[in-house]
N, C-alpha and C positions, 0 to 999 in steps of 0.2 A: 309110795310104800304105804300100804293099808295097815291100820292098827290090827293087832291080833284079836281074834274073836274072843269075846268074854271080858276084854279089858277096855275101860273107858279111854277114849282118845284125847279127852280134854285134860291137859297136864302142863306142868312147867310154870314156876313162879319165882319171885326174886331170890337172889342169894346163892350160896353154895351149900350143898347137902353134906351131911355127915356120912360116915361109912355105913355099911349095911348092918342089919340087926345082929349078925353073927360077929361083928367086929372086924371083918375082913374088908380092907379098903377096896373100893371099886376101881377098875382099871382106868387110867387117865386116857382121854381121847384128845386128838389134836384140836386146838382152838380153831374155830371157824369164824371168820369175819363175814358179816352179812350186810348187804346193801339193797335197798329198794329204790330204784331210780324211775321217776315219772317224767315223761317227755310230752311236749306239746309241739305240733308241727305248725310252721308259719303258713298262713293261707296262700302265700306266694308259691309254695310247693305245688299246689294243685293246679296252678296255671302253667307249670312247665309242660313241655311236650311229654308224651307217653314214653318216648325213648329215654329222655333224661330221667324221668321218674324211675323207670325200671333199672337204669344203671345205678342210680343213687341207692335204691333198695338193695340191689345185689352187693354193692360195696359194704353197706351196713351189715347185711346178713353174713357176709364173709368174715367180718371181724368177730361177730358173735359166735359163729361156728368154730373159729380158730380157738377162742377161749374156752368154749365148751369141750374141746378136745384135750385140754390141759388137765393133768392129774390134780385132784382135789377141788376142782371147780364144778359148780353147778350154775348154769345160766338158763333161766326159764323166762319165756316171753308171754306177755299178756296184752290184750287190747282193751281199751276203755272208750273206744269211739262210741258216741251216742249215750254214754253213761254219765260222764262228768264233763263240764265245759273247760276245765283247766288241766286236763291230762288225757292223752289218747293212746299212749304206749307205756308199758311198764316192764322193766327188766328186774327180775329177782335174781340177785347174784350172791353166790357163796364161794368164798375162796380161803385159802390157808394163809395168804399174805395180804395185808392191807393195801400195799402198793399196786396189787393187781387191778383194783378198781380205778385207780388214777390212770394207769397206763391204758387200760381198755377204753375208758371214757374219752381220753385224748384221741385215741385212734377212731372211735366212733364219730366224734364230732368233726373229724376231718374228712369224713366220707361225703359223697354227694348229697345224701339225705341228711347227714348230721349238720351240715351247714344251714339247714332250715329248721333245726330242732332247738327248743329251749327246755332245759331241765327245770321243771316247775316245783318239784319236790324231790328230796333225796334224804333217805334215812340210813344211818350207819349204826350197826349194833354188833354184838359178839354173843356167841353161845356160852352158856355156863349152867352149872347144876343148880337146882332149886334147894332152898333151905327147908321148904315145907314138904312134909311127908304126905303122900297120897295113900291113905290107909286102905283104900280099895285095891291099890296096885303099887306097893311100896318100892318095887324095883324099877319103876318106869323112869326115874330121874336120870340115870346114866345114859340110856339111849337117847333121851331128849336133849342131851348136851351136844349131840352130833346130828344135825339136821340132814335128812334125806328127803328132799321135796317129793310130795305125793303125786298122784296122777289124777287129781280131781279136776273137774271142769271149771270150778270157780275158786277164786282166792279173795279173801277179805282182809285188808291190811289197815292197821291204824297204830300210831304211836300213842303212848299215854304216860301220865305223871301221877304219882300218888301224893297225897298231902303230906306235909312234914309231921303232922300229928300221927300218921300211920306208923312212922318209924320210932315214935316215942312210946308206943304201946309195948307192953311186955311181949316176949316171943310166944308164950302160951296163948295170950289173947289173940295175937295175929294168926297162930296156927288154928285156933278154934274157928275164926272167921273163914279161913281158907278151907277148912274141912267142909263148911257149907258150900263154899264157892265150887270146890272140886266135885262135891256131890251133885250139884246142879248140872255141871258140865257132863257128868257121867250119864245123864239121861239122853245125851245126844251123841251116840257112838258114830254117827255119820259125819261128825265134824271133828277134824284133826287140828289141834292147836300147836303152833310153833311159837314159843316165847323166846325173845332175844333181849339183850341188855345194853343200855346206852349210857349208863352213869358216867358223866365226865367226858364222853367222847362225842356227844351230840346234844341237842337241846332238850330231848326227852329222856326218860329213864328206861322205858321199855318200848319195843316194837313187837306187836303180835300179828301173826299171819294165820288165818283160819282157812283150811282147805275143806271143801265139801262139794258134792254134786247137786245139792238141793239148797238154794238160797233161803227157802222157807224155814228149814231147820236152823240155819244160822240166825235168822231174824228172831225166831222164838227163843233161842238160847240167849241172845243178848237181852231180850226183854225180860226173861226170867232172872238173869244175873243182876238186873237193875234193882231187884227186890231183896238182894242179899245184903247182909250187914257190911261186908267189905266194900260194897259200892259207895258207901258214904265217904270213903277215903280216897276216891278218885277225883283228882283235881281237874284233869283235862284228858280227853280221849278222842280228839278230833284233829285233823280231818280223817274221815273214814273212806276207804277206797274199795269199790267193787270191780274186780278184774276177771276177764274171761280168758282162760288158758288157750294157747296155741302151741302145740308141740313143736312145730316148725316155725322159726322166727319169720320166715318169709310170708307165712299165712297171716301172722299178726300185722306185718308191714302192709300187706295188701288191703287191710281195712282202713288205712289212712286216707 
């Protein structure tokens, strides 16, 4: 889903947002659980016969497509072959129930391909509204609490943690730094940001996923953000993953 013309697509930050300026509460949207699972294939997989490989991939793809057909689910597939040595396949999964990830993963790992896969990274998070107001587009917080994955060719994913000092600052001080942060992001309308939250449910505090068709725009955005005041309060923001989208999971599997 593309951002509307004239609105910056860089949005979404920690916390829950207040009601609209008119005092009317925004409608509540269903909670979305979000998972980014990264897989590495055992080299033994490539020594199997072509027939066994095709059968294993078909079984894996069938499970993915079954869950894609369930209401409230989004399952997107990405290849990382040739980009990182520790992950070759990524599934971006969004569901209305946490248990969906467990059940689906169990079924995937029992397929012919799944028996040769290792989950090298897995990040769990939840969507929620930001406490920070985007003064250029103050109404964006509500739609950002309900992720509808876009159709961009590339996805850049990383978890991150803010320093404890960040949370000891006054809210006006944090909002002021976020104003600068959001303003920088607004220069890159080709980059869509999805921010999700992991406080207490995973090792990190946030997981961010940037969608774009131009990696150069994302690189420049990240470089510019390094110069903002808020960047001083980032404790950790690695590992970073560059993922190439494949609309059909079988196309992603064919890169293995």
